[in-house]
Structure formats: C-alpha cells, structure tokens
C-alpha positions, -999 to +999 in steps of 0.1 A: -776+705+412-756+673+413-724+671+401-712+649+374-677+628+371-665+614+340-627+607+351-628+574+361-643+545+343-645+511+358-643+495+324-607+506+324-596+481+353-579+450+344-596+417+352-577+411+384-584+441+400-624+443+389-632+410+403-621+421+439-658+442+438-674+407+437-679+377+466-648+355+468-647+318+480-653+313+515-623+299+536-628+271+560-626+294+595-655+296+610-650+333+613-643+339+579-668+368+568-675+393+531-683+427+540-692+457+526-693+493+538-707+527+525-702+567+539-715+596+528-716+630+540-738+664+527-721+691+538-750+716+527-777+696+550-749+687+576-763+653+575-740+624+570-739+586+577-727+551+568-740+515+565-724+482+564-728+442+560-709+417+569-719+377+561-704+345+576-709+314+550-705+289+578-736+299+599-754+318+573-755+348+593-756+381+585-752+413+602-759+452+597-749+484+612-771+517+597-769+552+608-771+589+600-762+614+621-746+652+617-732+682+643-769+695+646-790+664+648-802+633+664-778+598+657-800+574+643-788+541+644-794+501+642-780+472+644-796+442+627-793+406+618-806+382+595-796+350+572-789+339+537-784+308+516-756+314+497-731+346+490-742+368+465-734+403+445-762+419+453-770+415+491-804+422+512-801+424+554-832+438+573-846+462+551-812+476+533-799+462+497-770+467+481-769+464+443-747+472+416-745+469+379-706+467+372-675+462+390-662+492+407-692+511+388-720+527+403-734+512+436-775+520+449-780+513+482-817+510+494-831+512+528-869+515+542-879+510+580-871+523+612-843+536+629-836+533+668-831+577+682-803+578+694-806+615+710-786+645+698-757+642+729-719+637+712-722+595+729-749+582+714-776+565+736-768+527+743-802+519+743-802+526+704-772+503+697-793+472+691-819+455+667-850+482+664-876+454+679-855+448+711-843+487+714-858+505+744-850+540+728-877+553+704-876+546+666-882+569+634-888+560+599-862+562+576-859+555+536-834+566+515-820+553+478-790+563+474-760+559+449-722+559+451-703+571+423-666+563+420-644+589+414-612+572+420-601+536+408-600+514+432-572+511+462-566+476+468-543+471+500-508+450+501-511+410+503-495+406+539-496+374+559-501+398+592-533+407+582-550+376+586-567+380+619-588+408+605-589+398+567-576+381+535-582+411+511-595+449+517-600+474+492-608+514+494-624+538+475-634+574+472-664+593+452-701+608+453-730+601+469-762+612+454-801+607+460-826+609+486-833+605+521-863+607+543-864+609+579-900+610+597-918+622+566-887+651+556-873+639+525-837+654+519-820+660+485-783+647+493-757+658+471-723+646+490-684+624+486-684+596+501-665+562+509-668+524+503-647+500+511-651+458+508-632+431+530-636+396+527-615+372+550-614+364+586-625+388+615-614+385+647-625+415+666-600+404+699-569+402+675-558+440+675-550+454+710-554+488+691-562+504+657-572+532+637-595+534+605-598+565+590-630+573+561-625+613+555-640+627+519-641+667+512-656+684+486-622+706+483-591+690+495-574+654+502-593+626+510-582+599+532-586+563+533-566+539+557-566+514+583-535+508+610-541+480+637-517+469+664-511+433+656-482+424+680-463+459+661-481+482+640-491+473+609-508+495+581-521+507+543-543+528+525-543+557+501-548+595+504-568+605+473-556+639+459-573+649+427-606+638+412-602+653+377-568+628+374-581+602+397-548+605+418-542+586+446-508+577+469-502+547+487-497+564+523-460+549+534-458+568+569-480+579+599-482+596+632-513+607+652-521+624+690-551+616+701-570+638+726-598+621+749-614+624+775-626+604+807-658+582+805-667+575+840-687+547+836-659+530+817-624+539+831-605+513+802-621+534+773-616+574+775-639+590+747-621+605+719-624+641+716-600+646+685-572+640+664-538+653+648-516+635+626-493+633+596-505+609+569-472+606+545-468+593+510-448+593+480-452+630+471-455+646+506-467+649+539-504+657+546-514+676+581-549+659+596-571+678+620-601+665+636-625+671+660-648+646+670-690+658+669-704+626+675-691+588+692-708+556+684-698+528+703-697+494+681-691+468+712-685+428+709-682+405+739-669+374+748-654+354+774-617+341+777-607+321+810-636+333+830-631+370+821-651+391+803-636+407+770-652+436+751-633+450+715-652+490+721-644+504+685-657+541+696-667+548+656-667+587+658-673+612+631-650+643+629-651+674+616-617+676+600-592+697+583-566+684+560-543+708+543-567+734+555-595+719+531-625+709+553-636+676+553-658+655+575-644+616+585-655+588+603-627+570+627-625+544+644-606+542+678-612+504+688-591+489+718-601+459+747-617+467+777-615+438+805-645+435+830-665+469+813 
C-alpha cells in the first residue's frame, strides 16, 4: 500500500528558495553544467537505483547515467550522451525524462530502453559502464515510471567560494519514490525512499584529491545527504533528516570516518571500498553510521596532463547501513585520482 505524506508543502517555500529547483543562467566557463540526480531503494523487493542528467550549455551536450541494482540482483547500467538546444526545466536524455509541475514538489522519472548487464559481482563488469550501443555486455529491456515526492523542505548548501570548482549551488532532498519498474518483462511495484539533488556551476572532476558523497535513506530512522571534498583542505555541507512528520532537518557541522578497503589488483592506486564507519554531528547531537558495501560501480573520467594519463575514479557504491541502529541503504561515492591506470 502506497504511503501518503502531508507534512511538507512546496507552496510554503520562499520564492528565493523555490527558484533553485529550476534551471539557472549559464556561466561563461565551458565546464559549466546543470545536473539533477535521483535515487531510491525499496526494501520489500531489495531493489534500488539512481539516475543523473548533466547538461553543458557551452557544448549543447547532455550526459546521463542510469542504474538499477540490489544485493541479490545484477547491476544494470548505461551511460549515454545526447544533445539539446537550450536549458529547460523538463529534461530528456536518451530515453530518460525528468519532469515536474511545481518547484520542489513531485518529480516524475520515466525511462524506456535498454541497460547493460553488469553481472552480480560486488564490482560491476567494466564492459557494462558505457553506452548500450558500444558495450560488449549483454543488455536488458528496462522501463520505469517513478515519482519522487519530497517529505522534507530542501536543504540548500551554504554559499562558499571554495566549492567553485565543483558547483556554484547545490540542493539536497529526501522523500518517497513510488511507481513501477519493468525488467525483461517482469514488473515491480515500487514503494520506497529516495534522494534528489540539483547542482549548477562549473564541474571540474579533477579538482578534488578526494571526496565523500553520501545519499542515505531509511524507512524508520535518520536519513543523510552530504558532500565533503578535499580541495586543498576539506570542505563539507549537508543535513541529517530526522522526522518526516515534522519536516525536521539538521545541518551537519562535523564529520569523521573510517573507510575499509580491499586491494584491487589491477589498479594498485585505487583499492575497492568494503565498508564505512562515521560519526556525523549536527546541532542536536551525534549520529553513528555503519555501512557495508554490497555493490560498486566505477564512474571514470580521463584526461592527459603534461603527458600523464590521469583518471578521476569515483567508486559509486551501494551500502547496507545502520544509523543509530536504524537500518537503511546508501549510495556513497569514494572518489580519487589515479595516474596511469
């Protein structure tokens, strides 16, 4: 039975906040992009996923990533490219559509196409990481029609020029995700929790030495949306969302972590993440996070600098988690640079 939410109304948001759910005037830098991201996890069916669309105005190109996964499921994934004439609030890339009727209200996510089968190992088969048409992996027919319904007001990151190589502005949300997913002819009714974020500004994948991005949802306990990056020194922002009935959220003011890894023999400079323990501090106290990695999907960007091949290697990972003892599921990014991979 689909849950209903009445605690949060986007109509109550001030206009200067509401406008941040829409597209923004593009900057002059060719790397300026506007991106949206959505995730979900349905504990009843053991299935989650995420998708993201980024659009670079200077080139008129759109990039997307589209993933379905779970601890007992194959990882299904594709990254695709497309083009556009102008920025619009409704976005369409390679069979995937994001649309909304009201800023920070419901968003509809639709897809009809194919995704590559990345296997059922902890690390996704690298052959599945690219576009379907260029992949050596088998592909599967997939369609979905999902709706993200926020349950808390959006958390808007504080203005800070130190973020300028990653974004000008960033917003996090948590809420319900409901609808249907059809995989190879089998339809699944989705009733889960999910996250959404929106970024705009320059995105230089090679600026940080490291970063940690966490999107954690739970049916019963605290939920977390946060981003930390080492940009010549660590900077971070984000919130813990604790009470959907009250629309409660608390800005994160402190974070410490221990990351567990295992050797990745073919890439000595980038061990594979296996787990995460963290203390997350807000104005109301400290939250304890424990997580075990069940799936890893590398997101890779390459460039040459002074003749050296550099790779921005982002291990996007699915974790089974507990926050203050409450079970949940998280997408976590373990990012870093690798030379001569």
